[in-house]
C-alpha positions in Angstrom: 2.8 -0.1 8.3 5.6 -2.4 7.4 4.6 -4.9 10.3 0.8 -4.6 9.1 1.9 -5.3 5.5 3.8 -8.3 6.8 0.7 -9.7 8.4 0.4 -8.2 11.9 -2.5 -6.6 13.5 -1.3 -3.4 15.0 -2.0 -1.3 18.2 -0.7 2.3 17.6 -0.1 4.4 20.6 1.0 8.1 20.8 -0.3 11.3 22.5 -2.0 12.7 19.3 -5.4 11.0 18.8 -5.9 12.4 15.3 -2.6 11.1 14.0 -3.4 7.6 15.4 -6.6 7.4 13.7 -5.1 8.3 10.4 -2.5 5.6 10.8 -5.1 3.0 11.9 -7.0 4.0 8.6 -4.0 3.1 6.6 -3.6 -0.2 8.4 -7.2 -1.1 7.7 -6.6 -0.5 4.0 -4.0 -3.3 3.9 -6.5 -5.7 5.5 -5.2 -5.8 9.0 -6.9 -4.8 12.2 -5.8 -1.7 14.0 -6.5 -0.3 17.4 -5.4 3.3 18.3 -4.9 4.1 21.9 -3.8 7.6 22.9 -1.1 7.1 25.3 1.7 9.0 27.0 4.3 6.3 27.3 6.0 8.0 30.2 3.0 7.4 32.4 2.6 3.9 33.8 -1.2 4.3 34.3 -1.8 5.2 30.7 0.5 2.3 29.6 -1.6 -0.1 31.8 -4.7 1.1 30.0 -3.0 0.5 26.6 -2.1 -3.1 27.5 -5.5 -3.8 29.0 -7.3 -2.5 25.8 -4.9 -4.6 23.6 -5.6 -7.7 25.6 -9.3 -7.1 25.4 -9.1 -6.6 21.7 -6.6 -9.3 20.7 -6.2 -11.6 23.6 -2.4 -11.7 23.4 0.6 -9.5 22.5 3.3 -11.0 20.2 5.3 -7.8 19.5 6.2 -4.6 21.2 8.0 -1.8 19.5 9.4 1.0 21.7 9.8 3.8 19.3 9.2 7.0 21.5 12.0 9.3 21.8 13.3 12.8 21.7 16.7 14.7 20.9 18.1 18.0 21.8 21.5 19.7 21.6 23.0 21.2 24.9 26.5 21.2 26.3 26.6 19.6 29.6 27.7 22.6 31.4 24.6 24.5 30.2 22.3 21.6 30.6 19.5 22.2 33.3 18.3 19.1 35.3 14.9 19.4 33.7 16.3 19.0 30.2 18.3 15.8 31.3 15.2 14.4 33.0 12.9 15.2 29.8 15.3 13.3 27.5 15.7 10.4 29.9 11.8 10.3 30.2 11.2 10.2 26.5 13.9 7.7 25.7 14.5 5.6 28.7 11.6 5.8 31.1 9.2 5.1 28.3 11.2 1.9 27.2 11.4 0.6 30.9 7.7 1.2 31.6 6.5 -0.4 28.4 8.8 -3.4 28.7 7.7 -4.0 32.3 4.0 -3.8 31.4 4.0 -5.7 28.2 6.8 -8.1 29.4 4.5 -9.3 32.2 2.0 -10.4 29.6 4.6 -12.1 27.4 6.3 -14.0 30.2 2.9 -15.3 31.2 2.1 -16.4 27.6 5.8 -17.7 27.2 6.3 -16.0 24.0 7.0 -12.5 22.6 9.5 -10.3 20.7 10.4 -6.8 22.0 12.1 -4.4 19.8 13.7 -1.3 21.5 14.5 1.5 19.0 18.0 2.8 20.2 20.4 4.8 18.0 23.7 4.4 16.4 24.6 7.4 18.6 24.5 5.1 21.6 28.1 4.0 20.8 29.6 7.2 19.3 30.1 10.3 21.4 28.3 13.3 19.9 29.2 16.7 21.1 26.6 18.4 23.1 24.2 15.3 23.2 25.6 13.5 26.2 22.0 13.2 27.7 20.7 11.4 24.4 23.6 9.3 24.1 23.5 8.2 27.8 19.8 7.5 27.4 20.2 5.3 24.2 23.3 3.5 25.8 21.1 2.7 28.7 18.4 1.3 26.4 21.0 -1.1 25.0 22.1 -2.3 28.4 18.4 -2.6 29.6 17.8 -4.6 26.5 20.7 -7.2 27.3 19.4 -7.5 31.0 15.7 -8.2 29.9 17.0 -10.7 27.3 18.7 -12.5 30.1 15.8 -12.3 32.6 13.1 -13.3 30.2 14.8 -15.6 27.8 13.8 -18.7 29.8 10.3 -17.7 29.2 10.6 -17.6 25.4 10.5 -13.8 25.3 13.2 -12.2 23.1 14.5 -8.5 23.5 16.6 -6.8 21.0 17.6 -3.3 19.8 17.4 -1.6 16.4 19.7 1.3 16.1 19.1 3.7 13.3 21.6 6.3 12.1 20.3 9.6 10.5 16.8 9.0 9.5 14.5 11.5 7.8 11.1 11.7 9.6 8.3 14.3 9.6 9.5 15.0 13.2 13.2 15.1 12.6 14.9 18.5 12.9 18.3 18.4 11.2 18.9 22.1 11.8 21.1 21.1 14.7 23.5 19.5 12.1 24.6 22.8 11.0 22.4 23.4 7.9 22.8 22.0 4.3 26.6 22.3 4.1 27.2 20.4 7.3 24.8 17.8 6.3 26.8 17.3 3.1 29.9 16.8 5.4 28.0 14.2 7.5 26.9 12.4 4.3 30.4 11.8 3.4 30.8 9.8 6.5 27.9 7.4 5.5 29.0 4.7 3.3 25.7 4.8 1.3 25.9 8.6 1.0 22.2 9.4 2.0 20.1 9.9 5.0 18.0 7.0 5.9 14.1 6.7 5.6 11.6 4.9 8.0 11.2 2.4 5.2 14.9 1.4 5.5 14.1 0.1 9.1 11.2 -2.2 8.0 13.1 -5.2 6.9 15.2 -5.3 10.2 12.1 -4.8 12.3 10.1 -7.6 10.6 13.1 -9.9 11.0 13.4 -9.2 14.8 9.6 -9.4 15.2 9.2 -12.8 13.3 10.4 -16.4 14.0 13.1 -15.7 11.3 15.0 -14.4 14.4 13.9 -17.1 16.8 17.5 -17.6 18.1 18.3 -13.9 18.3 18.1 -12.1 21.7 20.2 -9.3 23.4 21.4 -8.2 20.0 21.8 -4.8 18.6 21.2 -4.4 14.8 22.7 -1.2 13.3 20.8 0.3 10.4 22.9 3.3 9.6 24.0 3.0 6.1 27.6 2.4 7.1 28.1 5.4 9.4 31.8 6.1 10.1 31.7 8.7 13.0 35.5 9.0 13.2 35.7 9.8 9.5 33.0 12.3 10.0 35.0 13.9 12.7 38.0 14.2 10.4 35.8 15.7 7.7 34.5 18.3 10.1 38.0 19.2 11.3 39.0 19.7 7.7 36.1 21.9 6.9 36.6 24.2 9.9 
């Protein structure tokens, strides 16, 4: 919605068609075109269809935002291979496949901005979330590699790394309930959980020519998260 309000026509892709139509309707209300394409971004065939339909509708792709992901809590010693693969599929495979498919278009047109949504957790060890942290750290590394490969073609690739953000799909029960959330908030300089709207400005910056000389970068949008302070607070509360 932030990109649409900033002037972009938007292709929305997710697995749930009804949700996509609702979002497309909201985009139309702000005067921008919207195309909804039900897509499982872990499937290269469905991604190819998404790219083909986008090119048919708009003739080019200026911006790609990779925002699919998933999170779970499990100690490594109790982690089945299936869970590791599932987290890697949602968070890393999806980014690789979409970057590859859309990157081919952007390299051909010699212009484009790719924004990979990573996580502040990529740089901070989180107990019982090794699979998630590894996937997000890999996204950061992939982003830098693609920035180097595609920079000569005018294609920029950056990451946007949120901290704790409250979304309809977020489940903060794994944080230990209301009391533990209060402890975690003490480790956030701004003393609040983020909202999707908090990410809009950084996303527009990376998508637009305002960041024309920015590639391979990782922008943290986490309210001043201090993980080591959080660890001390947790130890003090135990």
